[in-house]
C-alpha positions as CSV (number, residue, x, y, z in Angstrom):
1,M,171.4,203.9,189.2
2,T,175.2,203.4,189.1
3,A,177.1,202.3,192.1
4,T,178.9,205.3,193.6
5,T,181.8,203.8,195.3
6,D,185.1,205.2,194.2
7,A,185.9,201.9,192.6
8,V,182.8,201.9,190.4
9,A,183.0,205.6,189.6
10,L,186.7,205.5,188.8
11,G,186.3,202.2,187.0
12,A,183.4,203.5,184.9
13,Q,185.2,206.7,183.9
14,M,188.2,204.9,182.5
15,S,187.0,201.4,181.7
16,G,184.0,201.8,179.5
17,P,180.3,202.5,179.3
18,A,178.4,202.5,182.6
19,E,175.9,199.8,182.0
20,A,175.0,199.3,185.6
21,T,172.2,199.7,188.2
22,T,172.3,199.2,191.9
23,S,169.8,198.0,194.5
24,G,171.8,199.6,197.3
25,P,174.6,202.1,197.8
26,W,177.4,199.5,197.3
27,Q,175.8,197.0,195.0
28,E,176.0,197.0,191.2
29,E,173.9,194.9,188.8
30,T,174.7,194.9,185.1
31,T,172.0,195.6,182.6
32,Y,173.2,192.9,180.3
33,D,170.4,190.4,179.4
34,Y,171.2,187.5,181.5
35,D,169.2,184.3,181.2
36,A,165.6,184.9,181.9
37,N,165.5,182.2,184.6
38,A,168.4,183.7,186.4
39,S,167.8,185.8,189.5
40,G,170.2,188.6,188.5
41,C,173.9,189.3,189.0
42,E,174.2,191.4,192.1
43,V,177.6,192.2,193.6
44,P,177.7,191.4,197.4
45,V,177.7,194.2,199.8
46,L,180.9,194.7,201.8
47,A,179.8,195.6,205.3
48,G,181.4,198.8,206.7
49,S,183.3,199.5,203.5
50,A,181.9,203.0,203.1
51,R,183.0,204.1,206.6
52,A,186.4,202.5,206.0
53,R,186.8,204.3,202.7
54,V,185.8,207.7,204.2
55,G,188.4,207.2,207.0
56,L,191.1,206.2,204.5
57,Y,190.4,209.0,202.1
58,C,190.5,211.6,204.9
59,A,193.9,210.3,206.0
60,F,195.1,210.3,202.4
61,F,194.0,213.9,201.9
62,V,195.7,215.3,205.0
63,A,198.9,213.3,204.5
64,G,199.0,213.9,200.7
65,V,198.5,217.6,200.8
66,A,200.9,218.2,203.6
67,G,203.5,215.8,202.2
68,N,203.4,216.9,198.6
69,L,203.5,220.6,199.5
70,A,206.5,220.0,201.8
71,L,208.2,218.0,199.0
72,L,207.7,220.8,196.5
73,A,208.9,223.4,198.9
74,A,212.1,221.4,199.6
75,L,212.8,220.9,195.9
76,W,212.2,224.6,195.2
77,A,214.6,225.5,198.0
78,R,217.2,223.1,196.6
79,W,216.8,224.6,193.2
80,R,217.3,228.2,194.4
81,R,220.3,227.3,196.6
82,R,222.2,225.7,193.7
83,G,222.4,229.0,191.9
84,W,223.4,229.3,188.3
85,G,226.4,227.0,188.4
86,R,227.1,223.7,186.8
87,Q,224.7,221.9,189.1
88,R,221.8,224.2,188.3
89,G,218.5,222.2,187.9
90,W,217.1,219.0,189.2
91,R,218.4,215.5,188.8
92,P,216.0,212.9,187.2
93,S,214.8,211.7,190.6
94,E,214.1,215.2,191.6
95,T,212.3,216.1,188.3
96,L,210.2,213.0,188.8
97,A,209.4,214.0,192.4
98,A,208.3,217.5,191.4
99,N,206.0,216.4,188.6
100,L,204.5,213.5,190.6
101,A,203.9,215.9,193.5
102,A,202.1,218.3,191.2
103,A,199.9,215.5,189.7
104,D,199.1,214.2,193.2
105,L,198.0,217.6,194.4
106,L,195.6,217.8,191.4
107,F,194.3,214.4,192.3
108,L,193.9,215.4,196.0
109,T,191.7,218.4,195.0
110,A,189.2,215.9,193.7
111,L,189.2,213.6,196.7
112,P,186.8,215.7,198.9
113,F,184.1,215.1,196.3
114,W,184.5,211.4,196.5
115,I,184.4,211.7,200.3
116,D,181.2,213.6,200.2
117,S,179.7,211.1,197.8
118,E,180.6,208.3,200.2
119,L,179.0,210.2,203.1
120,S,175.8,210.8,201.1
121,G,175.3,207.1,200.3
122,G,176.5,207.5,196.7
123,A,174.6,210.6,195.7
124,W,176.6,213.4,194.0
125,R,175.8,216.7,195.7
126,A,178.6,218.9,194.3
127,G,177.1,219.7,190.9
128,E,177.8,218.7,187.3
129,L,181.1,220.6,186.9
130,S,182.7,218.5,189.7
131,C,181.0,215.4,188.3
132,K,183.1,215.8,185.2
133,G,186.1,217.4,186.8
134,A,186.8,215.0,189.7
135,P,187.1,211.9,187.5
136,F,189.1,213.9,185.0
137,L,191.6,214.8,187.6
138,V,191.9,211.2,188.8
139,A,192.6,210.0,185.2
140,L,195.0,212.9,184.7
141,S,197.0,212.1,187.8
142,M,197.3,208.4,186.8
143,N,198.3,209.3,183.3
144,V,201.0,211.8,184.4
145,G,202.3,209.2,186.9
146,V,202.8,206.4,184.4
147,L,204.0,208.6,181.6
148,M,206.5,210.5,183.9
149,L,207.8,207.2,185.1
150,T,208.2,206.1,181.5
151,F,210.1,209.2,180.6
152,V,212.5,209.0,183.5
153,S,213.0,205.3,182.8
154,V,214.0,206.0,179.2
155,D,216.3,208.8,180.5
156,R,218.0,206.4,182.9
157,Y,218.2,203.7,180.3
158,L,220.0,206.0,177.9
159,A,222.4,207.1,180.7
160,V,223.3,203.6,181.6
161,V,223.0,201.5,178.5
162,N,223.9,204.1,175.8
163,P,225.9,206.8,177.6
164,S,227.7,208.0,174.4
165,L,224.3,209.1,172.9
166,Y,223.1,210.4,176.3
167,R,226.2,212.7,176.6
168,R,225.4,214.3,173.2
169,L,221.9,215.2,174.3
170,S,221.1,218.6,175.7
171,R,219.9,217.4,179.1
172,A,218.0,220.6,180.0
173,L,216.2,220.5,176.6
174,F,215.6,216.8,176.8
175,T,214.1,217.0,180.3
176,G,212.0,220.1,179.4
177,L,210.6,218.5,176.3
178,G,209.9,215.3,178.1
179,C,208.0,216.9,180.9
180,L,206.1,219.1,178.5
181,S,205.1,216.1,176.4
182,V,203.8,214.3,179.5
183,W,201.6,217.2,180.6
184,L,200.3,217.7,177.0
185,V,199.5,214.0,176.4
186,S,198.0,213.2,179.8
187,P,195.0,215.5,179.5
188,L,194.3,214.2,176.0
189,L,194.2,210.7,177.3
190,A,191.8,211.8,180.0
191,L,189.5,213.8,177.7
192,P,187.0,210.9,177.2
193,V,186.0,211.4,180.9
194,L,184.7,214.9,180.3
195,R,182.5,213.7,177.4
196,A,181.2,210.6,179.2
197,R,180.4,211.7,182.8
198,V,177.0,213.2,183.4
199,L,174.8,214.1,186.4
200,Q,171.5,212.3,186.3
201,G,168.5,212.3,188.6
202,V,167.6,208.8,189.9
203,E,164.5,207.8,191.9
204,L,165.4,206.0,195.1
205,E,163.6,203.1,196.7
206,D,161.9,205.5,199.2
207,G,160.5,207.6,196.4
208,T,162.9,210.5,196.7
209,E,165.2,211.6,193.9
210,A,168.9,212.0,194.1
211,M,171.6,213.2,191.6
212,W,174.1,210.5,190.6
213,C,177.4,211.1,188.7
214,Q,177.6,208.3,186.2
215,E,178.8,207.6,182.7
216,E,176.3,208.3,179.9
217,D,175.1,205.2,178.0
218,G,176.8,204.7,174.7
219,S,179.5,207.2,175.4
220,S,182.3,204.7,174.5
221,S,182.5,201.1,173.4
222,P,184.3,198.3,175.2
223,G,186.8,198.1,172.4
224,Q,187.7,201.8,172.7
225,S,188.0,201.4,176.5
226,L,190.3,198.5,176.0
227,L,192.6,200.4,173.7
228,L,192.7,203.4,176.0
229,L,193.5,201.2,179.0
230,L,196.3,199.4,177.1
231,F,198.0,202.5,175.7
232,S,197.5,204.8,178.7
233,F,198.7,202.3,181.4
234,F,199.8,198.8,180.6
235,L,202.1,199.4,177.6
236,P,203.9,202.4,179.2
237,L,204.3,200.3,182.4
238,L,205.7,197.4,180.4
239,L,208.3,199.8,178.8
240,V,209.2,201.0,182.3
241,L,209.8,197.4,183.6
242,L,211.8,196.5,180.5
243,C,214.0,199.6,180.9
244,Y,214.8,198.8,184.5
245,C,215.4,195.2,183.8
246,R,218.1,196.2,181.3
247,I,219.4,198.9,183.7
248,T,219.7,196.4,186.5
249,R,221.6,193.9,184.3
250,T,224.0,196.6,183.2
251,L,224.7,197.9,186.7
252,C,225.3,194.3,187.9
253,L,227.9,193.8,185.2
254,H,229.7,196.9,186.3
255,A,229.4,196.1,190.0
256,R,231.2,192.8,189.4
257,R,234.2,194.7,188.1
258,S,234.3,197.1,191.0
259,S,232.7,195.6,194.1
260,S,233.4,198.8,196.1
261,L,231.0,200.7,194.0
262,D,228.1,198.3,194.3
263,T,226.5,200.2,197.2
264,H,226.8,203.5,195.5
265,L,225.3,202.3,192.3
266,C,222.4,200.8,194.2
267,R,221.8,204.0,196.1
268,S,222.0,206.1,192.9
269,F,218.8,204.4,191.6
270,K,217.2,203.7,194.9
271,I,214.6,206.4,195.0
272,I,213.4,205.9,191.4
273,F,213.1,202.1,192.0
274,L,211.1,202.8,195.1
275,V,208.8,205.2,193.4
276,V,208.2,202.8,190.5
277,G,207.6,200.0,193.0
278,A,205.0,202.1,194.9
279,F,203.2,203.0,191.7
280,V,203.1,199.4,190.5
281,L,201.7,198.2,193.8
282,S,199.2,200.9,194.0
283,W,197.8,201.0,190.4
284,V,198.3,197.6,188.9
285,P,195.8,195.7,191.1
286,F,193.0,198.3,190.3
287,N,193.8,198.4,186.6
288,T,193.9,194.7,186.4
289,F,190.3,194.4,187.6
290,R,189.4,197.2,185.2
291,L,190.9,195.1,182.4
292,V,188.8,192.1,183.6
293,G,185.7,194.3,183.5
294,V,186.4,195.7,180.0
295,V,187.2,192.2,178.6
296,Q,184.0,190.8,180.1
297,Q,182.0,193.6,178.5
298,L,183.7,193.0,175.2
299,L,183.1,189.2,175.2
300,A,179.5,189.7,176.4
301,R,178.6,191.3,173.0
302,D,179.0,187.9,171.3
303,S,178.0,185.5,174.1
304,S,176.2,185.4,177.4
305,P,177.9,187.7,179.9
306,S,179.7,186.1,182.8
307,C,178.2,187.0,186.2
308,V,181.3,185.7,187.9
309,A,183.6,187.9,185.9
310,H,181.4,190.9,186.5
311,K,181.4,190.3,190.3
312,V,185.2,189.8,190.3
313,A,185.8,193.0,188.4
314,Q,183.4,195.2,190.5
315,L,184.5,193.8,193.9
316,G,188.1,193.9,192.9
317,M,187.8,197.6,191.9
318,E,186.0,198.4,195.0
319,I,188.6,196.8,197.2
320,T,191.7,198.0,195.4
321,A,190.6,201.6,194.7
322,P,191.8,202.9,198.1
323,L,195.2,201.3,197.4
324,A,195.3,203.2,194.1
325,F,194.3,206.4,195.9
326,A,197.0,205.9,198.5
327,N,199.7,206.5,195.9
328,S,198.8,210.2,196.1
329,C,200.5,210.4,199.5
330,A,203.2,207.7,199.2
331,N,205.9,209.6,197.2
332,P,206.7,212.3,199.8
333,F,207.4,209.6,202.4
334,I,209.6,207.6,200.0
335,Y,211.7,210.7,199.2
336,A,211.9,211.7,202.9
337,L,213.0,208.2,203.9
338,A,215.5,207.7,201.1
339,D,217.1,211.2,200.8
340,R,218.6,212.6,203.9
341,S,219.5,215.9,202.2
342,L,215.9,216.3,201.1
343,R,214.8,215.9,204.7
344,R,217.2,218.6,205.7
345,D,215.8,220.9,203.0
346,S,212.3,220.2,204.2
347,A,213.3,221.1,207.7
348,R,214.9,224.3,206.5
349,C,211.7,225.3,204.7
350,L,209.5,224.5,207.8
351,C,211.9,226.1,210.3
352,P,215.0,227.7,208.9
353,C,216.4,228.5,212.3
354,L,216.7,224.9,213.5
355,V,218.7,223.4,210.7
356,K,222.1,224.9,209.8
357,A,224.0,221.8,208.6
358,P,225.9,222.0,205.3
359,V,223.9,221.2,202.2
360,S,224.5,217.9,200.5
361,W,223.0,217.9,197.0
362,G,221.1,214.9,195.8
363,A,220.5,211.5,197.3
364,I,224.1,210.6,197.0
365,S,227.3,212.3,198.2
366,F,230.7,211.1,197.0
367,S,233.9,211.7,198.8
368,S,237.2,212.4,197.0
369,Q,238.2,208.8,197.6
370,Q,235.0,207.6,196.1
371,G,235.6,209.9,193.1
372,A,239.0,208.4,192.5
373,S,237.5,205.0,192.6
374,S,234.8,206.1,190.2
375,S,237.4,207.4,187.8
376,G,239.2,204.1,187.8
377,W,235.9,202.3,187.2
378,R,235.2,204.6,184.2
379,T,238.7,203.9,182.8
380,R,238.1,200.1,183.0
381,D,234.8,200.6,181.3
382,R,236.3,202.5,178.4
383,A,239.0,199.8,178.0
384,A,236.3,197.2,177.8
385,G,234.4,199.3,175.2
386,E,231.6,200.2,177.6
387,P,231.9,203.9,178.5
388,V,229.4,204.1,181.3
389,G,230.3,206.9,183.8
390,L,229.2,207.3,187.3
391,T,228.9,211.0,186.7
392,T,226.3,210.3,184.0
393,L,224.4,208.1,186.4
394,Q,224.2,210.9,189.0
395,D,223.1,213.7,186.6
């Protein structure tokens, strides 16, 4: 039977074929042909890990649902209050927030099924539809997250590094097409999950039978899993990091010319940097262990499989899966801490009678004096042949 921790289930649905059995709820033993004299390759049991995961997942569910709904409500209120004027629409950080919140809510609808599986010792009691749907939503949420971060990173890269091209773009059309592309491509990348996941009856040690949600044997090859992992996560993430390295370098060059603007430039990208950082810290450890597992499976076809690599991959996924799941409730707190006006909008939505302060759009508010300084900065940039404008950075 397959191990039914979230790590094994999530790792199996996105990493490759489920070639595993277990001798206990949290142990996994590969079915590769190890040396006949070997005693097997069993993954050590982590005492109390199931109870810890249940507690963490319940906390993630409550905080994530409440936080993401409040974030969407605040963004919707901000959208409506702006009216049909020049500032109609969301800025890139707000567009990112809305799309990530929607993806996180989809992911959180699948979390109760994982909680129930943990409570039942790994058995899947929710039926075959949820067996396919829950892993699909997890994969969809991760794909939307990384692709949305990639799109916003490219948008910010063009705004800072190539502003002349960026000003010629129709920003509403560019943003709309970008978000639409993310939501069309992400389900396609998650489709292999629907084909692979099946509900199978397994006889337990006490003679009873339980239904387990696992990946069907031969549903995908390690090579296919490796390509999917690279193109759906690591390559987009590499592009994100490259974009922000160049953005940071460009902003630092401009900050040297106008030290008074340094703080404002940092604040203008603060939220997106924090969201990218949270995503990297949440998903990179888990996907790194997934990569180890896939490479181990790939190498095992031509040589004796490595028991150590298998243990490292499975234990690593089991330990880091809660960290990946925590990303579903992290973004609302990031936006609430970094954006005072968004906190005000959230308070207005929750209790309109308590908050009557003037609205300050966006994470950054500039005074007339700062605007004059910005104008001087743009003039110096144009004289130097680098027409980067602060207005462009804010939009």
